[in-house]
N, C-alpha and C positions, 0 to 999 in steps of 0.2 A: 463568032468572036468573043473569045472569054472575057469577062469583065473581072477587074479586080475588086474583091469585097473589102470595104472599110467601114470599122466600127468606131464611133466617136463617144469615147467615155468622159462625162465631165466631174470631176471632183469637186474640190475646194477652189473656186476660181470666178472670173467674171464673164466668161463665154467669149471674150475677145478673140480668141485663137480660134475658138469655133466658126465666128464670123469671118475669120481670113480663110477658112479652108473651104466655106460657102462660096465666097468672092472668088477664090483660086479657082475652084470646079466651074462655077458658071462663066467665067470669062474665058475659059479653055476649051475650044469644041470636042477637043479629042478628051480630055477628062470627063467632060459630059459623056462621051458615048463610053466610055471605057471603064469609070469607075460607078460602082454600086454601093450605095450607102444601106447598110443591112442592119445597122444597130445606132441608136442615139439614147442616151442615158434618159433623156427628158421625155422619151415617149414608149420605152419599152422596158421590161424586166430584164435582167442580164440572163435568165435562165431560158430566155427565148434564143439567144445567140448559141448557134452550136460550133462552126469554126470560122475563122476570118482571116484574110490576108493580112492585113494592115489593122492595127488597134492606134487610134490616135488618142492620147490620154491628155486631158487637159487638166491644170489643177494641180495642189499638193495635196499629200495624204494627212487629213486632218482629224479623221474620225476612224474607230475601230471597224466602223462598217465598210469604211472607203479601203481600208487596209486589206479586208476579206475580199472584197470585189475586185481589186487587181489582181491578187492571187489566183483568184478563179478565172480571170481574165486572161493571164499569161500562159495558162495551158490549151487555149483555144485560139492563140493569135499567132500566127506565123512571124509576124513582125510587130514588135511592141516600140511606139513611137512617143517620146517625151515631149509634148506640144507647148511649148511657151516657158517663161520662166519659173511660173509655179511649179510644173511637173520636173523642171530642169534642176531647179535650185531651192524650191521652198517658197519662193514669191513673198508678196508681201506680207502674206500670213505669217510668215517667219518672222516678222517684226517684234513679234512678242515675245521672242527668244530671250531668255534671263528676265522676264519679268514674271512677278506673281501671278498666276492664271486665274486665281479666284478675282483677283482685283481688276484683271483686264476683262473679264466676263461681266463682273458687276459695273462696270462702265461701259459696257455696250448694249447690254441686253436687259430687259425691266423684268423679265421671270428667268435670272440665271439657272435657276434649277432644272430648267429643261433643257440646258446645254451642256452636252456631253462631246469633248474633244479629248485628243490625245494629250499629254503632257508638252509632247514637242511636235511642231511642225515637220514632216518628212517630205523630201524629194522622193520622186517615183523610184529612182535606182536604191534606194535605202529599203525598199520592199520588194522588188522584183529584178529580175534581169532587164535591160534596156538595151536595145539593139540600135536605136537612132536616137539622139537628141536633137532637137530643133529648139534652142532658146528664143529670148525676145518678148518682150511687153508691148503689143501683141506678137507673136510669132511674123516673121517674114513672109508674106503669101505666095511669093514667088519662090523663096526656098521650098516651101512645101510643095507646090505646083510641080518643081524640077524633081523631087522625091519620088512623088507618085507617079511621074512619068518613066523615072528609073525602074520603078517596081513593076510597073506594066510591060517593060521590054526585058526584065529580067535582071536588071543591074540593083546596085543599091547606092546609099549615099557613102562618098569618099569625103571624110572627115578633114577640114580645114582649121588649123590652129593659129590663124593670123589674128591681129588685133585691130581694133577700129582704126588707129592712125595708118593700116596698109589700105584700108579703103580710102581715107581720106587723100594720102598721096595718089592713088588711081583716079580719083575723082577731081583732082587739082584743088582741093580744097586747103586753104590757108590755116596752118594749124592755130587754133584759138589759144592756147597757151601760150605759146611763143609769141606771136604777133600781137596779143591783147592782153595776157596776163588774165583770161579767165580758166579756171578751175574745171579740169575736163578729165573722166575717167576712162578715156578712150586708150592710152597706153597700157592698163592693164585689164580691159574687156574684150570678150570675143567678138570678132567681125561677125559681119551676118546682115546688119542693118542697112547697109548703103552708106554709112556715117551720116545719118541724117539730122541730128541735133547739130554736129559743127557745120554742116551744109548750111544752117540757118544763124551761125554765128553764136552759138550757145555751147556750152561743154557737154560732153555725154556724161549721162548719170547713170551708165552701167546697166541697163536693163537686158543685157545679154549675157549678163554674169562674168565673173572673174576669170581671167585665161588661165585656168590651172595648168595648162601645159607650158607656159611661159613664164608665170609668177609664182616665185616662192615667197617665204614668210620675210626674209631678209629684203628682197626686193619691194616687195609690198609696203614694209616699214618706211623703207626710204621715199618710196612715193609719195606715201601719206603726209610725210615732211614737208615735200615741196606743195603739195595741196594746200597744207595749212599756211604756208608762206604766201601763197596766192589769195589767202582771206576766207579760206572755207573751213570752217569750225570743224574739229574732230565729231562731235554731236551728230552733225549734218552726213560727214562722211561715214559714219557707224550706221546711221539709218537707211542710207544707202544699201551699204555692204549687207546688211541684215535683210534689207526687203528684196534685193534681187540675185545675192549672191550667198545665201546663208550656207548651204551645203557644201559649196566650193570654199568658200571661208573656213570652215571646220576643216576640210581636207588637208588646205593649205597650212592651217595652224598644227595639225596634227602632224605633218611631214616636217614640221620646222624650217 
């Protein structure tokens, strides 16, 4: 029985998506039998990796070393997966976009001269070709498990471009914006989380990223006006969009 080889590459991130991978495999007997973890950044040098079926990349590209690492990885992996919001859109690290980098470093580190980062945080697809994107903060472990099962049987991921509102409808969750006037980013955010936040009566905060397949600059601007009327400050909206949708926001603005 051939196993599917998997490499886990950690860039600038919190390891939450890696934990979801471990939970997904540990709770699925088939994945336990058929998935072989052959590389993990925390334990090995990438030079030890020859070829791999699936490379799961968690985190944003924030240093020159990371950029070189993922370029090297791309040539060794049959399938490269951007795992989570950081790899897919830049993540919370991108919140420094537009800020004075030196000031940000000075406010965060006691020895700033030891810190060497790129001027701009990059999502994985700005550095190498990405085959599959699984957003989320953290990624949905069930979605990851389904992808690995498809790879085992020779299939691939079928992209779904619905938003969180579609998941609310299927789950019978009452719209928090309509029923309670709670600001919610669900209408402009990729689905995939299972509408977790609205299910608990709070608004979506966009951790699956801006749905670039359905949202353009004009629609986004009109939607942000609705959020402001519901009491959400523009600073809060901007912080969320930069934190979870930085590269997607840039693409939307470029398209106009």
